[in-house]
N, C-alpha and C positions, 0 to 999 in steps of 0.2 A: 454195458447195459444188457439185461436179459429178461425174458418173460418166464413167470413160474408156471408149471404144469397146472391144469385144473381139470376136474371130471365133470361130465354132464350126463343126464339121463337121456337115452335115445327114445324118440316118440314111439317106435315100434317095440320097445323093450331093450333092456340091457344098458350098459354103461360105456361110455367112450372117454379116453384121456386125450386131451389137447396139450401138446407140449412142443418145445422147439426140436427141430431135426438136428441130429448129431452125427458125427462120422461113423458111429456104430450102427446106423440105421440103413446101411447099404442093402442088406438082405431084405429088410422090411420094404424099402422103396421098390426094389425089384419084384417082390411078391405082390405088392399092391399094383404095380404096373401090369403084372400078368393077369390080374383079376379085372382089368379094364376090358370093355368091349372094343372091337375094332374101331367103331364110331367114336367112342370116348377118346381113344388114343389119337385118332386123326384130329379131333377138335382141340385137343391139348397141344399137339406138336405140328399141326398143320401139314403133315405128311404121314404116309404110311410107315409105321415103325413096329418091329416085332419084339424088340427087347432093349432095355436102357444099356447104353455102352458103358465101359469102365470110365471113360472120360466124363460122360454125362453124370455118373454117379459121383465122381470126384468133385464136380461143380456143384451138385445138389447138397452135398454134405461138407462143403468147405467153410468151417466156421472161422477160418483165419481171414477170410475176406470180409472187411467191415462194410462193403457196399451191399451185401445181401443178407436176408433173413429168411427163415422158413419155419413154418409150424406144421405139424401133422396131427391127424386124428387116428386113434388106435381104439378099436373095440376091445374091452376087457372081457375075456371069456373064462369063467370059472373052471378049473380042472376038476374032473371027478376025483373025489377023495380029498379035496382040499389042495393046499399049496398055492404058490403064486400063479395069478391069472395069466393065461395066454394073451398075447396082443396081436390082433388081426388089423392090418392097415385098412383104413377106411377113406382117407383123403389127405391132401397136402396143399398148402398155399405158400408161395414164395414171392419175394420181390427183390429186384436189383436196382439200385440207384442208377439214374442216367448220367453218363459221363459228363455231359455239359450242363446238367441241372441237378446237382446232388440233392435238392430239396424235392425232387420228384423221383418216382421209382416205377418201373415196369413190373406188374403183378400177374400172376398166373394162379388159377385155382383148379384142381381136379378132385372129383369125389368118385370113388369106386362105384360102379353101377349098382351093386346091391345096397348100397347106402344112400343113393340119391333119393331125393324127395323127403328127407328128414331135417332139412335145415342145417346140415353140416357145413355147406358152402358158405353160408352167411356167417356162421360162428367162427370158421377158420379165417375168413377174411376180416371179420371183425377183430379177432385177436391180433391178426397181423397189422391191421390198421392202428390199434392202440400202441403196439411196439413201434411202428413207423412214426406215429405222431410224437412219441416220447423221444425219438432221435431226430426230430426236425423235418420230417417229410410232410409236405403239405398237399400232395395229390399223387394218386396212382394213375398210370396209363395202362391200357390193356389192349391187346390185339385179339380178337376173336372172330370166329367164322360166322357169317351172316345167318347160317342155318342153325347155329347153336343157340336156340331160343332160350334154353334154361339159363345159360351164362349171361346172355344179353339181358334177360329179364332181371337177373340178380344184380348186375351192375346198374342198369337203369333205375331200379327201385331203391338204390342207395344214393342216387343224385347224380349218376354219370351222364355225360352228354357225348354225343358222337362228334369227333373232331376230324375224322378223315375216313376215306374208304378207298380200297384198291381191290378190284375184282370182287371176290366173295368175302374179303377181310374187312372188318370194321375196327377202327381205332377209337377208343373211348378214354375219356379223362374223368377220374373220380375224385372229388375233393376229400381230403382227410382232415378230421377235426380232433382237437384235444378234448373238447367237450362233446360227449356223445349225444347230448340233447340237440345238437345241431343237425343230426342226421334226420332224414325224412320220417314222418309217422307212417311207416310201412312195415310189413313183416320183416323185411331185411334190416330196416332201421332198428327194429326191436331186437333183432338178433345181434347187431352191433352193439347195442346198449347192454345186453346180457353179457357179451363177451367182455366189454369194458369193465363191467362189475366183477366178473369172475377172474379176469386175467390181472396178475400183478406184475408190473414192469419195474425193475430197479437195477 
């Protein structure tokens, strides 16, 4: 089962392509990581990190592992004089099924700083949720830093609830539905419904 790529208009202008992450995306993932601020890197990995390791890139692009799925957002930038548009990494969302609960999966979302505030996080998570729902996942879990207000707000506005805390970290559980109308009537819920309409899973 796979999700088909789809394009969206960015609120600040331009277009972005949302599609599955593939093994050939190693350079794009590394380039996107290098465009993250130190704060965004820390919130995503919960530790200081300067560069994605080869092992981390192996894991992120492993399509042979049926437990995980990932989608990325790429801004499409027209080249001067025409030709195929360049693709600039803008964000990525990934889930990994829990070993003891295959109907649940841990999710993580990161959006490059220059693209934050445009609703990409909600669309990426929504596309991933449709893919997950089609494969039998009923809930996402997420670990986020208590100071990461943007990500906490994103999760809470889609119906997440806090199920645990350890130091600065918060553990949340997010219900996943086959029917997008079951998501809350919030901007993030609307982003999920838009992603469900645009994304085709087969």
